[in-house]
Structures are given as structure tokens and as C-alpha cells.
C-alpha positions in Angstrom: 13.7 47.8 -5.3 10.2 47.6 -3.8 8.7 44.2 -3.1 6.1 44.7 -5.9 8.2 45.5 -8.8 10.3 42.1 -7.7 7.1 40.3 -8.3 6.5 42.1 -11.2 10.2 40.7 -12.6 9.1 37.2 -11.3 6.4 37.2 -13.4 7.9 38.3 -16.6 10.4 35.2 -15.7 7.8 33.4 -15.1 6.3 33.9 -18.6 9.4 33.4 -20.2 10.2 30.6 -18.1 6.6 28.7 -19.2 7.2 29.7 -22.8 10.5 28.2 -22.9 9.0 24.7 -21.3 6.6 24.5 -23.6 9.1 24.9 -26.7 11.2 22.1 -24.5 8.5 19.8 -24.5 7.3 20.3 -28.2 10.9 19.7 -29.2 10.8 16.3 -26.5 7.7 15.5 -28.7 10.1 15.8 -31.9 12.7 13.7 -30.5 10.2 10.9 -29.9 9.2 10.8 -33.4 12.9 10.8 -34.2 14.0 7.8 -31.7 10.8 6.0 -32.9 11.8 6.2 -36.4 15.1 5.4 -36.0 14.6 2.5 -33.3 16.1 4.0 -30.4 15.1 3.7 -26.6 13.8 6.7 -25.0 16.1 7.2 -21.9 19.6 8.4 -23.0 21.2 8.9 -19.7 24.8 10.1 -21.0 23.6 13.0 -22.9 21.6 13.7 -19.2 24.9 13.7 -17.8 26.4 16.0 -20.2 23.6 18.3 -19.7 24.1 17.9 -16.3 27.4 18.5 -16.0 27.3 21.2 -17.8 24.3 23.1 -16.1 25.2 22.6 -12.8 29.1 24.1 -14.0 27.2 27.0 -15.0 24.8 27.3 -12.2 27.5 28.9 -9.2 26.5 28.1 -6.0 23.0 27.6 -7.5 23.9 24.6 -8.9 21.7 22.0 -6.9 18.8 24.4 -7.5 19.7 23.7 -11.2 20.6 20.1 -11.0 16.8 19.3 -9.8 15.4 21.4 -12.2 17.0 19.6 -15.1 16.7 16.1 -13.4 12.6 17.0 -12.8 12.6 18.1 -16.9 14.0 15.3 -17.9 12.1 13.4 -15.7 8.9 15.0 -17.6 10.5 14.5 -21.0 10.6 10.9 -20.7 7.2 10.4 -19.5 5.6 12.3 -22.5 8.0 10.8 -24.8 7.1 7.0 -23.5 3.4 8.3 -24.0 4.2 8.9 -27.8 5.8 5.9 -28.6 6.4 3.6 -25.7 6.0 0.0 -26.5 3.3 -1.7 -24.7 3.7 -2.4 -21.4 1.9 -5.3 -18.8 1.0 -2.7 -16.7 -1.0 -1.2 -19.5 -2.8 -4.4 -20.5 -3.4 -5.0 -16.5 -5.0 -1.4 -16.3 -7.2 -1.9 -19.5 -8.5 -5.4 -18.2 -9.3 -3.3 -14.8 -11.2 -1.3 -16.2 -13.3 -3.5 -18.3 -14.0 -5.3 -15.2 -14.5 -2.8 -13.0 -17.4 -1.0 -13.0 -19.8 2.2 -11.5 -20.8 0.6 -7.8 -18.2 -1.7 -6.1 -20.3 -5.5 -5.7 -22.4 -5.3 -2.1 -22.7 -9.3 -2.0 -20.3 -12.6 -2.9 -18.5 -15.1 -1.4 -15.6 -13.7 0.7 -13.0 -15.5 2.4 -12.0 -14.2 5.8 -9.2 -16.1 8.4 -10.6 -16.4 11.8 -14.0 -16.9 13.0 -17.1 -14.8 14.0 -16.2 -11.8 16.1 -13.0 -11.4 14.8 -11.5 -8.0 13.7 -11.2 -9.7 10.0 -15.3 -10.5 10.3 -16.4 -6.7 10.9 -14.2 -5.6 8.0 -15.8 -8.0 5.4 -19.1 -6.7 6.8 -17.8 -3.1 6.0 -16.2 -3.8 2.7 -19.0 -6.4 1.4 -22.1 -5.1 4.1 -24.2 -8.2 2.2 -21.2 -10.7 1.8 -21.6 -14.3 2.9 -18.4 -15.2 4.8 -16.4 -18.1 4.6 -14.0 -18.5 7.8 -10.6 -20.1 6.7 -8.1 -20.8 9.2 -4.7 -18.9 7.4 -4.2 -15.7 5.2 -2.8 -18.8 2.8 -6.2 -19.9 3.0 -8.0 -16.9 2.0 -5.7 -16.9 -0.9 -6.4 -19.9 -1.9 -9.8 -19.9 -1.9 -9.9 -16.7 -4.1 -7.6 -18.3 -6.8 -9.2 -21.4 -6.7 -12.4 -19.8 -7.5 -14.2 -20.5 -4.1 -14.6 -17.3 -3.2 -15.0 -14.5 -5.5 -13.8 -12.4 -2.7 -10.9 -12.1 0.2 -10.2 -9.9 3.0 -6.3 -9.6 4.7 -5.2 -7.6 7.2 -2.2 -5.7 5.8 -1.1 -2.9 8.2 -1.6 -1.5 11.7 -0.8 1.9 12.9 0.6 0.8 16.3 2.0 -2.0 15.0 3.3 -2.0 11.4 2.6 -4.4 8.3 1.4 -7.8 8.4 4.5 -9.0 6.1 3.0 -12.3 6.0 0.0 -11.0 3.6 2.8 -8.8 1.6 4.6 -12.3 1.0 1.1 -13.2 -0.4 0.5 -10.3 -2.3 4.1 -10.4 -4.1 4.1 -14.1 -4.8 0.0 -15.0 -5.2 -0.2 -11.5 -7.9 -4.0 -11.0 -6.8 -5.4 -7.8 -7.1 -6.6 -5.1 -4.9 -10.2 -3.3 -5.3 -10.8 -2.4 -2.3 -9.3 -1.4 1.3 -10.5 -0.1 5.0 -9.6 0.9 8.1 -10.9 -0.2 11.4 -10.2 1.2 15.1 -9.2 -1.5 16.9 -9.6 -1.2 20.8 -8.3 -4.6 22.8 -10.2 -5.7 26.0 -8.9 -8.3 28.4 -11.5 -10.9 28.3 -12.3 -13.8 31.0 -14.7 -15.8 32.8 -17.2 -14.3 34.8 -15.5 -13.9 38.4 -12.3 -13.7 37.3 -9.3 -11.2 38.5 -6.5 -10.0 36.6 -4.5 -10.2 40.0 -5.1 -14.2 39.3 -4.1 -14.7 35.8 -0.9 -17.0 34.4 -2.0 -17.0 31.2 -3.0 -14.6 28.6 -3.6 -15.8 24.6 -4.2 -14.1 21.5 -3.3 -12.9 18.0 0.7 -12.0 17.4 -0.4 -8.8 16.3 -3.0 -8.1 19.1 -0.1 -9.1 21.1 1.7 -6.5 20.1 -0.6 -3.5 20.2 -1.1 -4.6 23.7 2.8 -4.7 24.5 2.9 -2.1 27.5 -0.1 -3.4 29.7 1.4 -7.0 29.2 4.9 -5.9 30.2 3.5 -4.5 33.2 1.7 -8.2 34.2 4.3 -10.4 36.4 4.0 -14.3 36.1 1.7 -14.2 33.3 2.3 -16.3 30.0 1.6 -14.7 26.7 0.4 -17.3 24.1 0.0 -16.8 20.4 -3.1 -17.9 18.3 -4.8 -17.5 15.3 -7.1 -15.1 16.1 -8.4 -12.7 18.9 -11.9 -14.6 18.5 -10.5 -18.0 18.7 -8.8 -16.8 21.5 -12.3 -15.7 23.1 -13.6 -18.9 22.1 -11.1 -20.9 23.9 -11.0 -18.7 27.8 -14.5 -19.4 26.7 -14.7 -23.3 26.4 -11.7 -23.7 29.0 -13.7 -22.9 32.1 -9.9 -21.7 33.7 -10.8 -18.4 35.9 -6.7 -18.1 35.4 -7.0 -17.7 31.6 -7.4 -14.8 30.1 -7.2 -13.2 26.2 -7.1 -10.1 24.9 -9.9 -9.6 22.0 -12.9 -7.3 21.4 -15.9 -6.0 23.3 -18.0 -7.8 20.5 -15.7 -10.8 21.7 -16.8 -10.4 25.5 -20.7 -10.5 24.4 -20.4 -13.2 21.9 -18.9 -16.1 24.3 -20.0 -14.4 27.5 -16.9 -13.3 29.0 -16.5 -10.7 31.5 -13.8 -7.2 30.4 -11.5 -7.5 33.1 -9.6 -4.2 31.8 -10.5 -2.3 28.9 -8.5 -0.3 26.2 -5.0 -2.0 26.8 -3.8 -1.0 23.3 -0.3 0.8 23.8 -2.2 3.9 21.7 -5.6 4.6 21.2 -4.8 5.8 17.6 -5.0 2.0 17.2 -5.9 1.1 13.4 -6.0 -1.7 11.1 -5.9 -1.5 7.4 -7.9 -4.4 5.1 -7.6 -5.0 2.4 -9.8 -7.1 -0.4 -8.5 -9.1 -3.2 -10.1 -10.4 -5.9 -8.3 -13.4 -8.5 -9.0 -10.9 -11.7 -7.7 -7.5 -11.5 -10.7 -4.5 -11.6 -11.0 -1.2 -10.5 -14.2 0.6 -9.6 -15.8 4.2 -10.0 -14.0 6.6 -7.2 -10.7 4.8 -7.3 -8.2 6.7 -5.5 -5.0 4.6 -4.5 -2.7 2.6 -6.4 -0.3 0.1 -4.7 2.5 -1.5 -6.6 5.5 -3.9 -5.7 8.6 -2.9 -8.1 12.5 -4.2 -7.5 15.4 -2.0 -9.3 19.1 -2.3 -9.8 20.9 -2.3 -6.5 23.2 1.0 -7.0 23.1 5.0 -6.3 20.5 6.9 -7.4 18.1 3.3 -9.1 15.7 4.2 -6.5 15.4 8.0 -6.3 15.0 7.5 -9.9 11.9 5.9 -9.9 10.0 7.1 -6.8 11.1 10.7 -9.0 8.3 10.0 -11.2 4.9 9.9 -9.2 7.0 13.2 -7.4 7.3 15.0 -10.8 3.6 14.6 -11.7 2.7 15.7 -8.1 1.7 12.3 -7.1 1.7 11.7 -3.5 3.6 8.7 -1.9 1.5 7.4 1.0 3.4 4.2 1.8 6.9 2.9 0.9 8.5 -0.3 2.0 11.4 -2.7 2.0 11.6 -6.4 2.0 14.6 -8.4 1.7 14.5 -10.5 -1.7 15.6 -14.1 0.0 18.5 -15.7 -1.3 19.7 -12.6 -2.4 22.3 -10.5 -0.5 21.2 -6.2 -0.2 18.7 -6.4 -2.8 15.1 -6.0 -1.9 11.9 -5.4 -3.8 9.6 -2.4 -2.7 6.0 -1.8 -1.7 4.4 1.5 -2.6 1.0 3.4 -2.3 0.3 6.0 -4.2 -2.8 9.2 -4.0 -3.5 8.8 -7.6 -6.4 7.6 -10.2 -5.4 6.0 -13.1 -8.2 7.5 -15.3 -6.5 10.8 -14.6 -3.9 11.9 -17.9 -0.5 11.2 -17.0 -0.8 8.3 -14.6 -1.1 5.5 -16.5 2.7 7.0 -18.6 3.9 7.7 -15.3 3.2 3.7 -14.3 4.7 2.6 -17.9 7.6 4.9 -17.2 8.2 3.4 -13.8 7.8 -0.4 -15.3 10.5 0.1 -18.0 12.8 1.3 -15.5 12.8 -1.4 -13.1 13.7 -5.1 -13.1 10.2 -6.3 -11.9 6.9 -4.6 -11.6 3.7 -6.0 -10.9 0.4 -3.4 -10.2 -1.4 -4.5 -7.4 -4.9 -2.6 -7.8 -6.0 1.0 -7.9 -9.4 1.4 -5.8 -11.1 3.1 -2.9 -10.4 3.5 0.6 -13.6 3.1 2.5 
């Protein structure tokens, strides 16, 4: 058979499949109405298992493909039924409040809490996220959150992950427990330099100070040094300030070129980070949820049943709608053996059809579910 003939047959089969799919979805709508009338739950896993057992038994050597096809059909059917009849969810209420509070233009001004001091990477992130914002410097990530929750500052800026050194787990822990809303994010290309007093020499150093994340991002360089103590401190800018004030040529800081100029230090070695592709991602958080125009990223925290297939069932819901997942990270639940919460990020806009019903279905399937925000990355 010629390829053109095969393709004609495929087109005919596709047309038949589409008609049957639309018929099946219409029947799902009828099922939704019947379930609503009888007060029955949307999900019926017993019937789904019966159907899967039947189709895989009849599919021969294509049984795994048939399994995935019908599993996707079930997800789409449940999503449509939930859209039509599902009870109100917390995520729906939060999304409505977020859309009402947001607007077409993200604010350019306001008080913003930032961990660190002038010259820190967080300060650069603040300037990018809120170009005319007034920065309030605090000593810790917890203090940033407290400033936002108390109403002292409308915004807070926090580092959430680095391309070389991974996630900032302390910030994820705060997002899990403090229930802030993410309204914007940005990525900064981070270049670390070894800074010392004018006239200091690399071979004479005995101590290097910096933030733990910066230390982790410069591991290869630091391992190449012998007899040098590496000491963590609050942030890269405070490390530079301390070196400037101590007047000791044996002490240096891992920091930025901006801090060299700010604190009158010399660059002893440039680009000491492990990778030139070294980016840190920062988020802007608020006490009250808000979604602004251009939002294209969704962040969530959830926990699911500790049983086979539970996580797959959750993640298959965005996959069924063709929504890309850009991040998935697990974190152990304190005090519980082998139980985890999950942080995920999706490329999606809640104004697009089907996205909110998908989140509602995810919430109904989870032990706990927290919508962190729908926002743009700049």
C-alpha cells in the first residue's frame, strides 16, 4: 500500500475518532447531570478500573497504548464533569480574589522588604521587579515574610532557586507555612568575584566570607584553595562590607562587581562561579493574592496520598491539557515517615479555558492543596 493511501485511511480513522470523542464527551456531560441529581461523586475509580481491564485485555500487544489512551479520556471526562457540577473549591475562590485584586499593569512603586543590604543580589532583583520601589532591608528571609504579613511592606523579594546550587529550601518552607502569594518573578545572571582590600594577594588569603548559596555556587574554585577557611555570613554584600571594614589583607569576600565599587575593594579573581550559566530566580510576594496581566506561570504546593499512582494521577491532569510543567520538587513532611509535599510550576494562564477547572480537579484529588499564584516572569 502506498504511503498516500495509508494517510487517507488515517484521515478517515481520525474523523471517526473525533466524532466518537465528541459523542463520548457529550455522554460525560449527561453523566455529570445524573451524578449531580443523585448526589454522587464525580470520580468512580471502580468503573474506570473495569474499563481499563477490558480494553487492555482486548488490545493485544497494543495494551499499554490503549491503557494510556483511556486513562487520558478518563481525565478529560472528569475535568469536564467537574467544570459542570463540581462543588466550589478554595482555589476557585482564591483565583477570583486574585483576579479582582490585580490589574493590567504591575505596580512600579511601593515598600518592598529585601533580605540583605545595598549591593546584595536581592537588591538588584528588587530594582528589576519594582523599578521605583522603596527598599526596606531586613536581616533574614523570615523577616521579609514578617514585614509583608504585618503590613509594614506591601511586597517582599526572596530568592527561590539557583541554576547551579538548586532550590533555596528555607524559602520553600516559608511558602509552605506562611501562605503568601507570588505576584511576579525574575531571573538574574549571577557573576561572583573574589574581593579583597587594595593590595591584597590571592596566595595570602586565610579567610573567605560569603552567603551559603554563593559558597555553593563557587565550590570548584574554593576547593582549589589550600589553607583557607570558608565562612558563611548573611549575604554577599555584608561579606564585602566586613572585608572593607576589617582592614585585613588576609580576608576576602565572594561577592559582585557592584560591591567592589560600593565598598572600595579590589577584584582578586573574576568569575569564580562553577558555571557561566549561573542564574538565581527571585520571587515577589504579597500578603493578599493578585494576578496581573501577562501572567503565564502557576506555582502550587500540594500533598497526595502515599500510594502507587497517586502522584501520577495529579500530574496527569495538566498533561492531559497540554500544559507544560517546568518544576517538580518534593520535600519531606516533618514528623511523618516517607511522606512528602510537592512544589510544582506550570506554564499556564488562569484566563485560558480549562485551566481553573484543572486546578479544581487537582485540589479535589489532593490531601492538601495551596495555590501560590499566577504571575509573569520578567
